[in-house]
C-alpha positions in Angstrom: -21.6 2.1 -29.0 -20.2 5.1 -27.2 -17.2 4.1 -24.7 -16.1 6.8 -22.5 -13.6 5.0 -19.9 -11.3 2.3 -20.5 -8.3 0.7 -18.5 -5.4 -0.8 -20.7 -2.1 -1.8 -20.0 1.1 -0.1 -21.6 4.4 -1.1 -21.9 7.1 1.3 -23.7 9.7 -0.2 -25.5 13.0 -1.3 -23.5 16.2 0.1 -24.6 18.8 -2.3 -26.9 21.6 -3.6 -25.1 25.0 -2.3 -25.6 27.5 -4.7 -27.4 31.0 -6.0 -25.7 33.5 -6.2 -28.8 37.1 -5.5 -29.5 38.8 -4.8 -32.9 40.2 -7.8 -34.6 42.0 -6.5 -37.9 45.2 -7.6 -39.3 48.2 -5.6 -38.4 46.3 -4.1 -35.4 47.5 -6.5 -32.6 46.1 -4.7 -29.8 42.8 -3.4 -31.2 40.7 -1.5 -28.2 36.9 -2.0 -27.5 34.5 -1.2 -30.3 31.2 -2.3 -28.9 28.3 0.1 -30.0 25.3 1.5 -28.1 21.6 0.0 -28.0 18.9 2.1 -29.6 16.2 3.6 -27.6 13.0 1.8 -26.8 9.9 3.6 -28.4 7.4 5.7 -26.4 3.7 5.2 -25.8 2.1 8.5 -27.0 -1.4 9.7 -27.0 -2.8 12.0 -29.7 -5.8 14.1 -29.6 -7.9 13.7 -33.0 -11.1 15.5 -33.3 -12.5 13.2 -35.9 -13.1 10.5 -32.9 -15.8 10.9 -30.5 -15.6 7.6 -28.5 -12.8 5.3 -27.2 -14.2 2.4 -28.6 -11.2 1.5 -30.1 -9.6 0.6 -26.9 -12.5 -1.8 -25.9 -11.0 -4.6 -28.0 -7.6 -4.3 -27.4 -6.3 -3.9 -23.9 -2.6 -4.3 -24.3 -0.2 -2.0 -26.1 3.4 -2.6 -26.2 6.1 -0.3 -28.0 9.1 -1.9 -29.7 12.6 -2.6 -28.1 15.5 -0.7 -29.6 18.1 -2.5 -31.4 21.1 -3.9 -30.0 24.6 -2.4 -30.5 27.1 -4.3 -32.6 31.0 -4.2 -33.1 32.7 -1.7 -34.9 30.9 1.0 -32.9 27.5 0.4 -34.6 24.8 1.6 -32.6 21.4 -0.1 -32.7 18.5 1.6 -34.3 16.0 3.7 -32.2 12.5 2.1 -32.1 9.2 3.8 -33.5 7.1 5.3 -31.0 3.6 3.9 -30.8 1.1 6.8 -31.3 -2.5 6.2 -30.3 -5.4 8.3 -31.3 -7.8 9.3 -29.0 -10.9 12.0 -29.0 -10.3 15.7 -27.8 -11.2 15.7 -24.3 -9.4 12.5 -23.0 -7.2 12.2 -20.0 -5.0 9.7 -19.1 -4.1 8.7 -15.4 -2.0 5.8 -13.5 -4.8 3.2 -12.7 -3.4 2.3 -9.7 -2.0 5.7 -8.3 -4.7 8.0 -9.6 -1.7 10.0 -11.1 -2.9 12.5 -13.7 -0.1 12.1 -16.5 -1.9 14.0 -19.6 -5.2 16.0 -20.5 -5.6 16.5 -24.2 -7.9 19.3 -25.0 -7.0 20.4 -28.7 -6.8 19.0 -31.8 -3.4 17.1 -32.5 -2.3 17.9 -28.8 0.2 14.9 -27.9 1.5 13.4 -24.4 4.0 10.8 -23.8 2.3 8.5 -21.3 5.0 5.7 -21.1 8.6 6.7 -21.7 10.8 4.1 -23.4 14.2 3.0 -21.9 17.5 4.3 -23.1 20.1 2.0 -24.8 22.6 0.2 -23.1 26.2 1.8 -23.5 28.6 -0.4 -25.3 32.2 -1.3 -24.2 33.7 1.2 -26.1 32.1 3.9 -23.6 33.8 2.5 -20.7 37.5 2.6 -21.9 39.9 5.0 -20.0 43.6 5.3 -19.7 43.5 3.2 -16.4 40.8 0.9 -17.9 41.7 0.2 -21.5 39.8 -2.9 -22.4 36.4 -3.0 -20.6 35.0 -6.5 -20.9 31.3 -5.4 -20.0 28.6 -3.5 -21.6 25.1 -2.1 -20.3 21.9 -3.9 -20.9 19.0 -1.7 -22.3 16.8 0.0 -19.7 13.3 -1.5 -19.4 10.4 0.6 -20.5 7.6 2.1 -18.3 4.9 0.0 -17.8 1.9 0.0 -15.9 -2.3 0.3 -16.1 -3.2 3.3 -17.9 -6.9 4.5 -17.3 -8.1 6.7 -20.3 -11.1 8.7 -19.7 -13.2 10.9 -22.4 -14.9 14.2 -20.8 -17.1 15.8 -23.5 -16.2 19.5 -24.2 -19.3 21.3 -24.4 -20.4 25.1 -23.3 -23.7 24.1 -21.7 -24.6 21.1 -20.2 -28.3 20.2 -19.6 -29.0 18.4 -16.0 -31.7 17.1 -14.0 -33.5 14.1 -13.1 -34.4 11.4 -15.7 -38.0 12.3 -17.8 -37.9 15.9 -17.1 -37.5 16.8 -20.7 -33.8 17.1 -21.3 -33.6 15.2 -24.7 -36.6 17.2 -26.1 -35.0 20.4 -24.9 -31.8 19.8 -27.0 -33.8 18.5 -30.0 -35.7 21.7 -29.9 -33.0 24.1 -30.1 -30.3 22.0 -32.1 -30.2 19.1 -34.8 -29.2 16.6 -32.3 -31.7 13.7 -32.3 -31.7 12.0 -29.1 -34.0 9.1 -28.4 -37.2 10.3 -26.5 -39.3 8.3 -24.7 -41.9 8.2 -21.6 -39.8 6.4 -19.6 -36.7 6.9 -16.8 -33.2 6.6 -18.0 -34.2 7.0 -21.8 -31.0 8.8 -22.5 -28.0 6.3 -21.6 -25.4 8.5 -23.3 -24.4 12.2 -23.5 -25.7 13.8 -26.8 -24.1 17.0 -28.1 -25.9 19.7 -30.3 -24.8 22.9 -31.6 -27.5 25.6 -30.9 -27.5 28.7 -33.3 -28.7 32.1 -31.5 -29.6 33.7 -34.6 -27.3 36.7 -34.3 -24.5 35.0 -35.4 -23.4 33.2 -32.0 -23.6 29.6 -31.4 -22.4 27.3 -28.6 -22.3 23.6 -27.8 -24.7 22.1 -25.5 -24.7 18.5 -24.0 -27.6 16.3 -23.0 -26.5 14.8 -19.8 -28.4 11.4 -19.1 -30.4 11.7 -15.9 -29.0 12.2 -12.2 -30.9 10.7 -9.2 -29.9 11.1 -5.8 -26.6 9.0 -4.5 -25.2 9.9 -7.8 -22.0 11.5 -6.7 -21.5 7.8 -4.9 -22.1 6.0 -8.3 -26.1 5.2 -8.0 -27.5 4.8 -11.2 -23.9 5.3 -13.0 -23.8 8.8 -11.6 -19.8 8.7 -11.9 -19.9 8.1 -15.5 -22.5 10.9 -16.3 -21.0 13.7 -13.8 -17.6 13.4 -15.4 -18.9 15.0 -18.7 -20.3 18.2 -17.0 -16.9 19.0 -15.4 -15.7 20.6 -18.5 -19.0 22.7 -19.1 -18.9 26.2 -18.4 -22.6 26.7 -17.7 -25.6 24.4 -16.6 -29.2 24.6 -17.5 -30.9 22.8 -14.6 -34.2 21.6 -15.9 -37.2 21.0 -13.5 -40.2 19.1 -14.3 -42.8 21.5 -12.7 -46.0 19.5 -14.0 -45.0 16.9 -11.4 -45.5 14.1 -14.0 -43.3 11.7 -12.4 -44.7 12.3 -8.8 -41.9 14.2 -7.6 -41.7 17.6 -6.1 -40.1 20.2 -8.2 -38.3 21.9 -5.2 -36.8 18.7 -3.9 -35.5 17.9 -7.4 -33.8 21.0 -7.2 -32.2 20.6 -3.8 -31.1 16.9 -4.5 -29.4 17.7 -7.8 -27.3 20.3 -6.5 -26.5 18.3 -3.4 -25.3 15.7 -5.6 -23.1 18.3 -7.6 -21.6 19.3 -4.5 -20.9 15.9 -3.2 -19.1 15.2 -6.2 -16.9 18.1 -7.1 -17.1 21.6 -5.4 -16.4 22.9 -8.6 -19.8 21.4 -10.2 -21.8 23.0 -7.5 -20.2 26.5 -8.0 -20.8 26.8 -11.8 -23.2 29.2 -13.2 -26.6 28.1 -13.5 -29.9 28.7 -15.5 -32.9 27.2 -14.0 -35.3 26.1 -16.7 -39.2 25.1 -15.7 -40.2 22.9 -17.9 -43.4 21.5 -19.1 -45.1 24.6 -18.2 -48.0 23.9 -20.8 -49.2 21.4 -18.5 -49.6 23.6 -15.2 -51.9 26.5 -14.4 -50.7 30.1 -14.7 -51.4 30.9 -11.1 -49.6 27.6 -9.9 -46.6 28.6 -12.3 -46.2 32.0 -11.0 -45.9 30.8 -7.4 -43.5 28.3 -8.5 -41.3 30.6 -10.6 -41.3 33.0 -7.3 -40.2 29.8 -5.4 -37.5 29.1 -7.5 -36.1 32.7 -7.7 -36.0 32.6 -3.9 -33.8 29.2 -4.0 -31.7 30.2 -6.8 -30.6 33.5 -5.0 -29.4 31.6 -2.4 -25.3 30.8 -2.0 -24.0 27.7 -3.2 -23.9 25.0 -0.2 -20.2 24.9 -0.6 -17.4 27.5 -0.3 -17.1 29.3 -3.9 -13.3 29.6 -5.1 -12.2 33.3 -5.1 -11.7 33.0 -8.8 -15.0 32.0 -9.3 -17.2 34.1 -7.3 -18.5 36.1 -10.3 -19.4 32.9 -11.9 -21.5 31.8 -9.1 -24.2 35.1 -9.2 -27.7 34.4 -8.5 -29.6 31.8 -11.2 -31.9 33.1 -13.7 -35.1 31.2 -13.8 -37.0 30.6 -17.2 -40.4 29.1 -17.7 -40.2 26.7 -20.8 -41.9 24.1 -22.7 -39.7 22.0 -24.6 -42.6 20.4 -26.4 -44.3 23.6 -27.6 -40.9 25.5 -27.9 -42.2 28.2 -25.2 -39.7 30.2 -23.7 -36.9 28.7 -25.7 -35.6 31.5 -27.5 -35.3 33.5 -24.3 -33.3 30.6 -22.6 -31.1 30.3 -25.7 -30.1 34.0 -25.7 -29.5 34.1 -21.9 -27.2 31.0 -22.4 -25.2 33.0 -24.9 -25.3 36.1 -23.0 -24.0 34.4 -19.9 -21.3 32.3 -21.8 -19.8 35.5 -22.9 -19.6 36.8 -19.5 -18.2 33.5 -18.0 -14.3 33.2 -18.3 -13.5 29.5 -19.0 -13.4 27.6 -15.8 -9.6 27.1 -14.6 -8.7 23.6 -14.8 -5.9 21.6 -12.8 -4.4 20.5 -16.0 -3.3 23.3 -18.5 -3.9 23.2 -22.2 -0.6 22.1 -23.2 1.2 18.6 -22.8 1.5 17.8 -19.2 4.4 15.0 -18.3 5.0 14.7 -14.3 8.4 14.7 -13.1 8.4 11.2 -11.9 7.5 9.7 -15.2 10.9 11.4 -16.5 13.8 9.1 -16.7 16.6 10.2 -14.4 19.9 10.8 -15.6 22.0 8.0 -17.3 24.6 8.2 -14.2 22.2 8.7 -11.7 23.2 6.4 -8.6 20.7 7.9 -6.3 19.0 5.7 -3.5 16.7 6.8 -0.6 16.1 3.8 1.9 17.3 0.5 2.9 14.7 -1.5 5.1 14.0 -4.9 6.2 10.3 -5.9 5.1 11.0 -9.3 7.0 11.9 -12.8 6.1 15.6 -11.8 6.2 15.1 -9.9 3.2 16.4 -6.2 3.0 15.5 -3.9 0.1 17.1 -1.0 -1.3 15.0 1.8 -2.9 15.5 4.7 -5.2 15.2 5.4 -9.0 18.9 5.8 -9.9 20.1 2.8 -8.4 17.1 0.3 -9.3 17.9 1.6 -12.8 21.4 0.8 -12.5 20.8 -2.7 -11.4 18.4 -3.2 -14.3 20.9 -2.1 -16.8 23.5 -4.4 -15.5 24.3 -7.8 -17.2 24.3 -10.0 -14.6 25.8 -13.0 -16.6 28.9 -11.1 -17.2 31.4 -11.2 -14.5 32.9 -8.0 -15.3 29.9 -6.1 -15.0 29.0 -7.6 -11.9 32.0 -6.7 -10.5 31.5 -3.1 -11.4 28.0 -3.3 -10.1 29.7 -4.3 -6.5 32.4 -1.6 -6.7 29.3 0.9 -7.5 27.1 -0.4 -4.5 30.2 0.2 -2.2 31.2 3.6 -3.3 27.5 4.7 -3.2 27.2 3.6 0.5 24.9 0.9 0.3 27.0 -1.8 1.4 28.1 0.6 4.5 24.3 0.9 5.2 23.6 -2.7 5.2 26.4 -3.6 7.4 24.9 -1.0 9.8 21.8 -2.5 9.7 23.4 -6.0 10.8 23.0 -7.8 7.7 24.2 -11.2 7.9 26.1 -13.0 4.7 23.6 -14.8 3.1 21.0 -12.3 3.6 18.6 -11.7 0.8 19.0 -8.0 -1.0 16.4 -6.6 -3.3 17.1 -4.0 -5.7 14.0 -3.2 -8.0 13.2 -6.8 -9.3 16.8 -8.1 -8.7 17.7 -10.3 -5.7 21.0 -10.9 -4.4 22.6 -13.1 -1.6 24.7 -10.7 0.9 28.2 -11.6 0.8 30.5 -9.0 3.1 33.9 -9.4 1.6 35.6 -7.0 4.1 34.0 -9.1 6.9 35.3 -12.3 5.4 38.8 -10.9 4.6 39.1 -9.8 8.4 37.9 -12.9 9.4 40.5 -14.6 7.5 43.1 -12.3 8.9 42.1 -13.1 12.3 42.2 -16.8 11.6 45.8 -16.6 10.6 47.0 -14.4 13.6 45.8 -17.1 15.6 47.7 -19.9 13.7 50.9 -17.9 14.1 50.0 -17.3 17.8 49.8 -20.9 18.3 52.9 -21.7 16.3 
């Protein structure tokens, strides 16, 4: 089974919790804190493997979770880091956030790796917080939660030449005639349901990889006839061979077929319509020579016209007038000329610049902020007397606070005050008892300064009455 697109849930490991511990040794009456740090949570990593050709393994497992780091213990013993979870994928795989569409990595080389979900760092033990003014800290940090989201994994075949065209124009017969590929060949539409790859030997020592893309139809750019699944595999090709049925065995007009397919390429992706393209007029053995000559002249005129979309400057040379070849995949007529032309054009064409480099790519917002980061960007009221504080630094700090520890909660309140969060809430007129949400944690707002001021006012009123 050929599987080229899956959506899976990934969850990197959370960091281990820091430890609250003090020295308890004979003859050491005032032992200091010695709680160790928690270990780092495991990352989830994708690794490209040229021995794989499908995403079938992801079809039967939809949740991937890395292990959590070990907790710290007393005597300054740090927890062990968790092992990373490495998932093997075929070369040509891209990974993106399913909800936002943000591309995380594009793996095009064997052995290439990318971190798609980063594990949380371990929480610091209380020994880390000891200072000359605070010699007995009674709190530690929880481990940072690992990243988790729905990951979309797509496979885009890596081929030099892609064969495109309507169903039943002879694409499978063509790749079977020029390579060792053995696709299913039958006289009905959509015989080919999955792309087929074949290595084509030119005869002078050169070779290239050719892909037989399943038939496209009008509306393919909008997903009609599984168009998106098929068009995706054309994106990485460097040269297109557009096969046209000039015998009209399907009842369609060859010239209209050519225009429709090119419109669909342009509608799906401007880059596809700008790819260099050779036109192969197939089934020539079923057409009269006079009619064939007229069709070739008509296609040469069409092929010399500029692409219907604006061609990027870096691709101007690639979008030269398209060559037209008369072939018969069944009888092998004209195939040698077509194969040599493909090899020659590939030598002239530089690889299409891609948005993602060949190196491992990790976007900035997947990288954990610094450990001491307390940044926050906004406080707003989403309604129902709930105020939300957002920002990667402050959300991370709250998530790593042990809310069951009174000393840790006191530290959190002091940090929120120093960061200006409490002042901003006062400016918004937040009343006592309102809910304040930071990340996944909710608090009841209590303005201690306001209560102290009110208490002092009451005492002053009592003194005045006396």
